[in-house]
C-alpha positions as CSV (number, residue, x, y, z in Angstrom):
1,X,0.1,-0.1,0.0
2,X,1.2,3.1,-1.2
3,X,2.5,5.7,2.3
4,X,-0.2,8.3,3.4
5,X,3.0,10.7,4.6
6,X,2.0,14.2,3.0
7,X,4.1,16.0,0.6
8,X,4.7,19.6,2.0
9,X,2.4,22.1,0.8
10,X,3.6,24.7,-2.0
11,X,5.0,28.2,-0.9
12,X,2.0,30.2,-1.6
13,X,2.5,33.8,-3.4
14,X,1.6,36.9,-1.4
15,X,-1.8,38.6,-2.7
16,X,-1.8,41.2,-5.1
17,X,-3.0,44.8,-5.0
18,X,-6.7,43.8,-6.1
19,X,-6.8,40.7,-3.4
20,X,-5.3,42.6,-0.4
21,X,-7.9,45.2,-1.0
22,X,-10.8,42.5,-1.1
23,X,-9.2,40.9,1.9
24,X,-9.7,44.2,3.8
25,X,-13.1,44.6,2.5
26,X,-13.6,41.2,3.9
27,X,-12.1,41.9,7.2
28,X,-13.9,45.2,8.0
29,X,-17.6,43.5,6.8
30,X,-16.8,40.8,9.2
31,X,-16.0,43.3,12.0
32,X,-19.0,45.4,11.2
33,X,-21.0,42.1,12.0
34,X,-19.2,41.5,15.2
35,X,-20.0,45.0,16.2
36,X,-23.7,44.3,15.3
37,X,-23.9,41.0,16.8
38,X,-22.2,42.4,20.1
39,X,-24.7,45.5,20.2
40,X,-27.5,42.6,19.8
41,X,-26.1,40.7,22.7
42,X,-26.9,43.7,25.2
43,X,-30.7,43.1,24.5
44,X,-30.8,39.6,22.8
45,X,-27.9,37.8,25.1
46,X,-28.0,35.5,27.6
47,X,-27.8,38.5,30.4
48,X,-27.6,38.2,34.0
49,X,-30.9,38.2,35.7
50,X,-29.8,41.3,37.7
51,X,-28.3,42.9,34.2
52,X,-25.8,45.5,34.5
53,X,-26.7,47.3,31.1
54,X,-30.0,48.4,32.5
55,X,-27.7,51.0,34.1
56,X,-25.8,52.0,31.6
57,X,-27.3,55.3,29.4
58,X,-28.0,54.5,25.9
59,X,-26.6,51.0,26.2
60,X,-29.8,50.1,28.0
61,X,-31.9,51.0,25.1
62,X,-31.2,47.6,23.9
63,X,-32.8,46.1,26.7
64,X,-36.2,47.7,25.6
65,X,-36.3,47.1,22.1
66,X,-35.7,43.5,21.7
67,X,-37.1,43.0,18.4
68,X,-34.3,45.7,17.2
69,X,-31.6,43.8,19.3
70,X,-32.2,40.2,17.7
71,X,-32.5,41.6,14.2
72,X,-28.7,43.3,15.1
73,X,-27.6,40.3,16.4
74,X,-29.2,37.7,13.9
75,X,-27.7,40.1,11.1
76,X,-24.4,39.7,12.9
77,X,-24.0,36.1,12.6
78,X,-25.2,36.1,9.3
79,X,-22.3,39.1,8.2
80,X,-19.7,37.2,10.2
81,X,-20.8,33.7,8.3
82,X,-20.7,35.4,5.0
83,X,-17.4,37.3,5.9
84,X,-15.7,34.0,6.9
85,X,-17.1,31.7,3.2
86,X,-15.3,35.4,1.6
87,X,-12.5,35.0,3.3
88,X,-12.0,31.4,2.4
89,X,-11.4,32.2,-1.3
90,X,-8.0,33.6,0.3
91,X,-7.1,30.5,1.8
92,X,-8.1,27.6,-0.7
93,X,-4.9,25.3,-1.1
94,X,-5.0,25.3,-4.7
95,X,-4.5,28.9,-5.2
96,X,-1.2,30.4,-6.2
97,X,-1.8,33.6,-4.1
98,X,-3.2,33.1,-0.5
99,X,-3.3,35.3,2.4
100,X,-0.3,34.5,5.2
101,X,-0.8,33.3,8.7
102,X,-0.4,37.0,9.9
103,X,-3.2,38.4,7.9
104,X,-5.7,35.5,8.7
105,X,-4.8,35.7,12.6
106,X,-5.4,39.6,12.4
107,X,-8.5,39.0,10.8
108,X,-9.6,36.6,13.7
109,X,-8.4,38.8,16.1
110,X,-10.4,41.7,14.8
111,X,-13.4,39.5,14.5
112,X,-13.1,38.6,18.1
113,X,-12.3,41.8,19.7
114,X,-16.0,43.3,20.1
115,X,-17.3,39.9,21.4
116,X,-14.8,40.0,24.2
117,X,-16.9,42.2,26.7
118,X,-20.5,41.2,25.7
119,X,-22.7,39.5,27.7
120,X,-23.1,35.5,26.7
121,X,-24.3,34.7,23.9
122,X,-26.5,31.1,22.9
123,X,-26.5,29.6,26.0
124,X,-26.1,30.3,29.9
125,X,-23.5,27.4,30.7
126,X,-20.8,30.4,31.5
127,X,-23.2,31.1,34.7
128,X,-22.8,27.3,35.4
129,X,-18.9,27.8,35.6
130,X,-19.1,30.8,37.7
131,X,-21.5,29.2,40.3
132,X,-19.1,25.7,40.4
133,X,-16.3,27.8,40.7
134,X,-17.4,30.0,43.5
135,X,-18.6,26.2,45.3
136,X,-14.5,25.5,45.2
137,X,-13.4,28.8,46.1
138,X,-15.8,28.2,49.2
139,X,-14.1,24.9,50.1
140,X,-17.2,22.4,48.7
141,X,-17.7,20.0,46.8
142,X,-18.5,20.6,43.0
143,X,-19.3,16.8,42.6
144,X,-21.7,16.2,44.8
145,X,-23.4,19.7,45.3
146,X,-25.7,21.7,42.7
147,X,-25.2,25.5,42.9
148,X,-28.7,25.6,44.6
149,X,-27.5,23.3,47.6
150,X,-24.2,24.7,48.2
151,X,-24.8,28.3,47.4
152,X,-28.5,28.7,48.5
153,X,-31.3,29.5,45.9
154,X,-31.4,33.3,46.3
155,X,-27.5,33.5,45.7
156,X,-27.0,35.7,42.5
157,X,-24.6,33.1,40.8
158,X,-27.5,30.6,41.5
159,X,-29.8,32.6,39.9
160,X,-28.1,32.8,36.7
161,X,-28.0,29.4,36.0
162,X,-30.2,27.3,33.9
163,X,-33.2,26.2,36.0
164,X,-32.4,22.2,35.3
165,X,-28.4,22.7,36.0
166,X,-29.2,24.0,39.6
167,X,-29.2,20.8,41.1
168,X,-26.6,18.9,39.1
169,X,-23.2,18.4,40.0
170,X,-20.5,19.8,37.7
171,X,-19.7,17.5,34.8
172,X,-16.4,19.1,34.2
173,X,-12.2,18.3,34.9
174,X,-10.8,19.4,38.1
175,X,-8.0,21.7,36.4
176,X,-10.8,23.7,35.1
177,X,-12.9,23.9,38.6
178,X,-9.8,24.5,40.4
179,X,-8.6,27.7,37.7
180,X,-12.0,28.8,38.4
181,X,-11.7,28.6,42.2
182,X,-8.9,30.8,41.7
183,X,-10.5,33.5,39.6
184,X,-13.5,33.2,42.0
185,X,-12.1,35.8,44.4
186,X,-10.9,38.3,41.9
187,X,-14.8,38.8,40.9
188,X,-15.6,39.5,44.3
189,X,-19.2,37.8,43.5
190,X,-19.5,40.5,40.5
191,X,-21.2,38.5,38.0
192,X,-20.0,40.8,34.9
193,X,-16.4,40.3,36.2
194,X,-16.6,36.3,36.7
195,X,-18.0,36.0,32.9
196,X,-14.8,37.9,31.6
197,X,-12.7,36.3,33.6
198,X,-14.4,32.8,32.5
199,X,-14.1,34.0,28.7
200,X,-10.6,34.8,29.5
201,X,-9.8,31.1,30.0
202,X,-11.6,30.4,27.2
203,X,-9.4,32.8,25.2
204,X,-6.5,31.1,26.2
205,X,-7.8,28.0,24.3
206,X,-8.6,30.0,21.3
207,X,-4.9,30.9,21.2
208,X,-3.8,27.7,21.5
209,X,-5.8,26.8,18.9
210,X,-4.1,29.4,16.4
211,X,-1.0,28.7,17.2
212,X,-1.0,25.2,17.2
213,X,-3.3,24.6,13.8
214,X,-0.9,25.9,11.1
215,X,2.3,24.3,12.5
216,X,0.4,21.0,12.4
217,X,-1.0,21.6,9.0
218,X,2.7,22.3,7.4
219,X,3.7,18.9,9.3
220,X,0.8,16.9,7.4
221,X,0.7,18.7,3.7
222,X,-2.0,21.0,4.4
223,X,-1.8,24.7,3.3
224,X,-1.6,26.6,7.0
225,X,-3.9,29.3,5.5
226,X,-6.5,26.8,5.1
227,X,-6.1,25.2,8.6
228,X,-6.7,28.6,10.1
229,X,-9.3,29.5,8.2
230,X,-11.1,26.3,8.8
231,X,-10.5,25.5,12.2
232,X,-9.4,29.1,14.2
233,X,-11.9,31.9,11.9
234,X,-14.5,29.1,12.1
235,X,-17.6,31.3,12.9
236,X,-18.6,28.4,15.4
237,X,-15.5,29.1,17.4
238,X,-16.1,32.6,17.1
239,X,-19.9,32.3,18.3
240,X,-19.1,29.5,20.6
241,X,-15.9,29.8,22.3
242,X,-15.6,33.4,22.2
243,X,-18.9,35.2,22.5
244,X,-20.3,31.8,24.6
245,X,-17.3,31.3,26.6
246,X,-17.7,27.8,26.7
247,X,-14.6,25.7,28.2
248,X,-14.4,23.3,25.5
249,X,-12.0,26.0,23.9
250,X,-9.2,25.5,26.7
251,X,-9.5,21.3,26.3
252,X,-9.2,21.6,22.6
253,X,-6.4,24.2,22.4
254,X,-4.6,22.0,25.2
255,X,-5.5,19.1,23.1
256,X,-3.9,20.3,19.5
257,X,-0.8,21.9,21.6
258,X,0.2,18.7,23.0
259,X,0.0,17.4,19.6
260,X,2.0,19.6,18.1
261,X,4.3,19.7,21.2
262,X,4.4,16.0,21.3
263,X,5.3,15.4,17.3
264,X,7.6,18.5,17.2
265,X,11.0,17.0,17.3
266,X,9.9,13.3,15.6
267,X,11.2,13.0,12.2
268,X,9.0,12.3,9.7
269,X,8.7,9.2,8.3
270,X,7.3,7.4,5.1
271,X,6.1,4.0,5.5
272,X,8.8,2.0,3.8
273,X,11.6,4.5,5.1
274,X,14.7,3.2,7.1
275,X,14.0,4.1,10.8
276,X,15.8,7.5,11.6
277,X,18.2,8.1,14.8
278,X,16.3,9.4,17.8
279,X,16.5,13.2,17.5
280,X,17.5,15.6,20.2
281,X,15.0,16.4,22.8
282,X,12.4,13.9,20.8
283,X,11.2,11.6,24.0
284,X,11.4,14.9,26.4
285,X,8.8,16.6,24.1
286,X,6.8,13.3,23.5
287,X,6.3,13.0,27.1
288,X,5.7,17.3,27.3
289,X,3.1,16.4,24.4
290,X,1.5,13.6,26.6
291,X,1.4,16.4,29.8
292,X,-0.2,18.6,28.2
293,X,-2.9,16.5,26.5
294,X,-3.3,15.1,30.1
295,X,-4.1,18.6,31.5
296,X,-7.1,19.2,28.4
297,X,-8.4,15.7,29.9
298,X,-8.3,17.3,33.1
299,X,-10.6,20.3,31.6
300,X,-13.0,17.9,29.8
301,X,-12.4,14.3,28.9
302,X,-12.9,14.0,25.2
303,X,-9.4,15.0,25.0
304,X,-8.2,11.6,26.1
305,X,-8.7,10.4,22.7
306,X,-6.0,12.4,21.3
307,X,-3.6,10.1,23.5
308,X,-3.9,6.9,21.8
309,X,-3.6,8.6,18.2
310,X,-0.3,10.1,19.5
311,X,1.0,6.8,20.3
312,X,-0.2,5.2,17.2
313,X,2.3,8.3,15.6
314,X,5.2,7.2,18.1
315,X,4.8,3.8,16.5
316,X,4.9,4.3,13.2
317,X,7.7,6.6,13.8
318,X,9.6,3.4,14.5
319,X,8.7,0.5,12.7
320,X,5.2,0.2,13.1
321,X,4.9,-3.1,14.7
322,X,3.1,-4.0,17.4
323,X,5.7,-4.4,19.8
324,X,6.8,-0.8,18.8
325,X,3.0,0.0,19.7
326,X,3.3,-1.4,23.2
327,X,6.6,-0.1,23.9
328,X,4.9,3.5,23.1
329,X,1.7,2.9,25.1
330,X,2.9,1.7,28.3
331,X,5.4,4.5,29.3
332,X,3.0,6.9,27.9
333,X,-0.2,5.8,29.6
334,X,1.9,5.5,33.0
335,X,2.9,9.4,32.4
336,X,-0.8,10.1,32.0
337,X,-2.1,8.3,35.1
338,X,0.8,9.8,36.9
339,X,0.1,13.3,35.8
340,X,-3.8,13.0,36.1
341,X,-3.6,11.6,39.4
342,X,-1.4,14.7,40.7
343,X,-4.0,17.2,39.3
344,X,-6.7,15.4,40.8
345,X,-5.3,15.6,44.4
346,X,-3.4,18.6,43.5
347,X,-6.6,20.3,43.0
348,X,-7.9,18.9,46.1
349,X,-11.1,18.0,44.3
350,X,-10.2,14.1,43.5
351,X,-11.8,12.0,40.9
352,X,-15.6,12.8,42.0
353,X,-15.6,14.3,38.4
354,X,-15.8,10.7,37.2
355,X,-19.1,10.0,38.3
356,X,-20.6,13.3,37.3
357,X,-19.6,12.9,33.7
358,X,-23.3,11.5,32.8
359,X,-24.7,15.4,33.9
360,X,-25.0,16.8,30.1
361,X,-26.6,13.5,28.9
362,X,-29.9,15.3,31.1
363,X,-30.2,17.7,28.1
364,X,-31.8,16.0,24.8
365,X,-30.8,18.1,21.7
366,X,-33.2,18.3,18.7
367,X,-30.2,18.3,16.6
368,X,-28.8,14.9,17.9
369,X,-29.5,11.8,15.6
370,X,-30.0,9.9,19.1
371,X,-32.2,12.1,20.6
372,X,-34.7,12.0,17.7
373,X,-34.2,8.8,17.1
374,X,-35.3,8.3,20.7
375,X,-38.2,10.7,20.2
376,X,-39.4,8.9,16.7
377,X,-39.3,5.8,18.8
378,X,-41.7,7.4,21.6
379,X,-43.9,8.3,18.7
380,X,-44.4,5.0,16.9
381,X,-44.8,3.4,20.3
382,X,-48.0,5.9,20.7
383,X,-49.2,5.5,17.3
384,X,-48.9,1.2,17.9
385,X,-50.8,1.8,20.8
386,X,-47.6,0.7,22.8
387,X,-47.4,3.9,24.7
388,X,-44.8,6.4,24.9
389,X,-41.6,5.1,25.5
390,X,-39.2,7.9,25.0
391,X,-38.0,8.2,28.2
392,X,-37.0,4.5,27.8
393,X,-35.2,4.8,24.5
394,X,-32.9,7.9,25.6
395,X,-30.3,5.8,27.7
396,X,-30.5,2.7,25.3
397,X,-30.3,4.6,22.3
398,X,-27.4,6.5,24.1
399,X,-25.8,3.5,24.9
400,X,-25.7,2.1,21.3
401,X,-24.3,5.6,20.4
402,X,-21.5,5.1,22.5
403,X,-20.5,1.7,21.3
404,X,-20.7,2.6,17.4
405,X,-18.4,5.6,18.5
406,X,-16.3,3.2,20.3
407,X,-16.2,0.8,17.0
408,X,-15.6,3.7,15.0
409,X,-12.9,4.9,17.2
410,X,-10.7,1.5,17.5
411,X,-11.3,0.9,13.5
412,X,-9.4,4.0,13.0
413,X,-6.9,3.5,15.4
414,X,-6.0,0.3,13.8
415,X,-6.6,1.4,10.3
416,X,-4.3,4.7,11.2
417,X,-1.4,2.3,12.9
418,X,-1.7,0.2,9.2
419,X,-0.9,3.4,7.2
420,X,-4.4,3.3,6.2
421,X,-5.1,6.9,7.1
422,X,-3.0,9.9,9.2
423,X,-3.9,9.2,13.1
424,X,-4.9,12.8,13.5
425,X,-7.6,12.6,10.6
426,X,-8.7,9.3,12.8
427,X,-8.8,11.6,16.0
428,X,-11.0,14.0,13.9
429,X,-13.3,11.3,12.6
430,X,-13.6,9.5,16.3
431,X,-14.3,12.7,18.0
432,X,-16.8,13.5,15.5
433,X,-18.4,10.2,16.1
434,X,-18.4,10.8,19.8
435,X,-19.6,14.0,19.5
436,X,-22.7,13.4,16.9
437,X,-24.0,10.3,18.5
438,X,-24.2,12.2,21.9
439,X,-27.7,12.9,22.9
440,X,-27.2,16.4,23.9
441,X,-25.2,17.3,20.7
442,X,-24.5,21.2,20.7
443,X,-23.4,23.2,17.6
444,X,-20.0,23.7,19.1
445,X,-19.2,19.6,20.1
446,X,-18.2,19.6,16.3
447,X,-15.2,21.6,16.6
448,X,-13.8,19.0,18.4
449,X,-13.5,17.2,14.9
450,X,-13.3,20.1,12.7
451,X,-10.3,21.8,14.3
452,X,-7.6,18.7,13.9
453,X,-9.3,17.7,10.8
454,X,-8.6,21.0,9.7
455,X,-4.7,20.3,10.3
456,X,-4.7,17.2,8.0
457,X,-7.3,16.4,5.7
458,X,-6.4,18.0,2.6
459,X,-9.9,17.0,0.5
460,X,-12.1,19.2,-1.2
461,X,-14.9,16.5,-0.1
462,X,-14.0,17.5,3.7
463,X,-13.8,21.3,3.2
464,X,-16.9,21.2,1.3
465,X,-18.6,19.1,4.0
466,X,-17.3,21.2,6.8
467,X,-17.9,24.6,5.4
468,X,-21.9,24.0,4.8
469,X,-22.1,22.4,8.2
470,X,-20.3,25.5,9.9
471,X,-22.5,27.9,7.9
472,X,-26.0,26.0,8.7
473,X,-25.1,25.1,12.2
474,X,-25.2,28.4,14.0
475,X,-28.3,29.4,12.9
476,X,-30.2,26.3,14.2
477,X,-29.4,27.6,17.9
478,X,-31.2,31.0,19.0
479,X,-28.6,34.3,20.1
480,X,-31.1,35.0,22.6
481,X,-31.3,34.4,26.2
482,X,-35.1,35.9,26.3
483,X,-38.3,34.4,25.6
484,X,-40.2,37.9,24.7
485,X,-42.5,37.0,27.2
486,X,-44.4,35.2,24.5
487,X,-44.6,37.9,21.8
488,X,-44.5,35.9,19.0
489,X,-44.0,38.7,16.2
490,X,-40.2,39.5,17.7
491,X,-38.7,36.6,15.9
492,X,-40.3,37.1,12.3
493,X,-39.7,40.6,12.5
494,X,-36.2,40.2,13.6
495,X,-34.9,37.7,11.0
496,X,-37.0,39.8,8.3
497,X,-34.8,43.3,9.6
498,X,-31.6,41.3,9.9
499,X,-32.1,39.8,5.9
500,X,-32.6,43.0,5.0
501,X,-29.4,44.5,6.4
502,X,-27.3,41.7,5.5
503,X,-28.5,42.4,1.8
504,X,-27.8,45.9,2.3
505,X,-24.4,44.8,3.7
506,X,-23.3,42.6,0.6
507,X,-24.6,45.6,-1.8
508,X,-21.9,47.6,-0.4
509,X,-19.2,44.9,-0.6
510,X,-20.0,44.2,-4.3
511,X,-19.2,47.7,-4.5
512,X,-16.0,48.2,-2.8
513,X,-14.6,44.6,-4.2
514,X,-16.5,43.1,-6.8
515,X,-13.6,40.2,-6.5
516,X,-15.2,38.7,-3.7
517,X,-18.5,38.0,-4.9
518,X,-17.2,36.7,-8.1
519,X,-16.2,33.1,-9.2
520,X,-12.5,32.4,-8.5
521,X,-10.4,32.6,-12.0
522,X,-8.6,29.3,-12.8
523,X,-5.5,31.3,-13.4
524,X,-5.0,32.0,-9.6
525,X,-4.8,27.8,-9.2
526,X,-1.5,25.8,-8.8
527,X,-1.3,23.7,-12.3
528,X,-2.4,20.1,-10.8
């Protein structure tokens, strides 16, 4: 079988003057969308129960015009997604001229900047982080006590938590909660400061992703600009990791940074090549990679899948035999165990988080195939006169989903070991299977698959599929934390206004740079 070792991507030329102008227009257009989303969040975000925006002159107006606020938020989302799609023309791997890593990183920073100081969007999870961090700061166990029991129902931190999570223990790793416990005293009970500090943790993860992605991509034969565009400039990341402040950002950031560091000194070996000598510092860097990935596991368990695929990379670096796999796996597993035990006991939180891992499964997401199959089974049961058995089917189908995801992971581990796939592609596919088959699937869960695949999957089919998913998923989850007091006209009016505003923006973009809405020219491509 032919080797799957990648060829180095071609060195792209810089954008010409016309393309640079187009890139600047895209950058500004996306920044306008980010500003719209930031302003819309003041009236349509998941604001605290006691909303400090209501005390700020001018800005408090947005809390009183929910239709306008929601329209601005939706228009901002649409503009960012369209800007990202237009930015993609400057990151297509077949192009002769591409945007540089610096240009893309500055674009990401510009689009994220207005979202750093806004109320949370798309979910209220960050308020759960705050409450659980306060529980840790007060010396109680977040894995046995929910916010209501530990802090009291009347506590402002508890009031911000969604009703279904007030009685449930924390499902997150001890490192995340200990970091939150250290940050809690800095906010002194101020929810706004607490949200900003939690967003800071998520931002660390985003920075790690931006750092690791282009380096991994170059090693695996993918254009760094393409990987940055698909993985780091992704609207799902901007909406949910920056605006939503989800802790998945830190876990994924540590995972991909650990992979990059772990293989940084490892020589690239083709399948039938002679085994290269041990590089200086190679063992040390593999160990550092395992440590960093383990820290990611101590934030969120999903990162653990990176360790067996890193083990396969190490085994393939030698002779690729079962003996090499065991030789790599045993010390790496021991190091993982030592670091994880040290983190669990060093944080003072122990292993209680393992028993709370099923907490997110209490949510049944309507975009989850597993959850929808359970609902369909319930409907069929009613139609056949057997009764509604949806609640009974959810754990059954959830377990089957985990078994299927486990089978997919084992298959791709073995196929990667046998050189049929690159291990990082196997990691992305396996994480994708775990996330898609979860009953609580949320849009940002797919970033667990998209980000590692962005660094290694060079096929146009994957990019097209990931682009479609990214462009559609954001609009399946509303920006708002409000029910608008049952006023049904708010949503359709907001969508209509957002559509008109977005079309106006596209008209201006076309006038400033017709290139952006035209079909790419063949002469800009690298010959096959």
